[in-house]
N, C-alpha and C positions, 0 to 999 in steps of 0.2 A: 493090078502096080498100085494098089493099098499093102501089098505087104515087098513092097521094094522098098519102100519108106523108112519099112526096121532095117533096114541092111544099107541103106548110105545115110553122106550126112549134109542134107539138103540145104541150096542157099538157104540162112532165113534173113527176116526185116533187120533183126539186124549186125546181120552183112553188110549190109547195104550201106545199112545209119556208120559204120564202120569208115569204113570207105568215103564218105557226104563225109563228113566231119575231118578225115586227112585232108582231103579235097581245104576245104574250109581255115583249113589251120596254118597251108602255105604260104610264102612270102608269098609278097604281093605280082613282086620279077620273076615267078613261077606260070607257066601256061600252060595248066593244064588243056590239050584241045581232046579230048578222046579216051575215054575210058568205056572198058570192057569187062563187063560180073560175068565170071561164068564159075558151074562149078567142080569140081576137085571132077565126081564121079556123078553120071544120071541114070534116072532110069530109064530102061529102051522098053 
């Protein structure tokens, strides 16, 4: 598994933080009920 992390771009905490910032900046009239954050590549 350790070697696979050099071949893919895993999710980082900054990726989640960007999403949280986007949600926080959304207008009050916008209702976000579900947010799913998934990597585009995954180590199998």
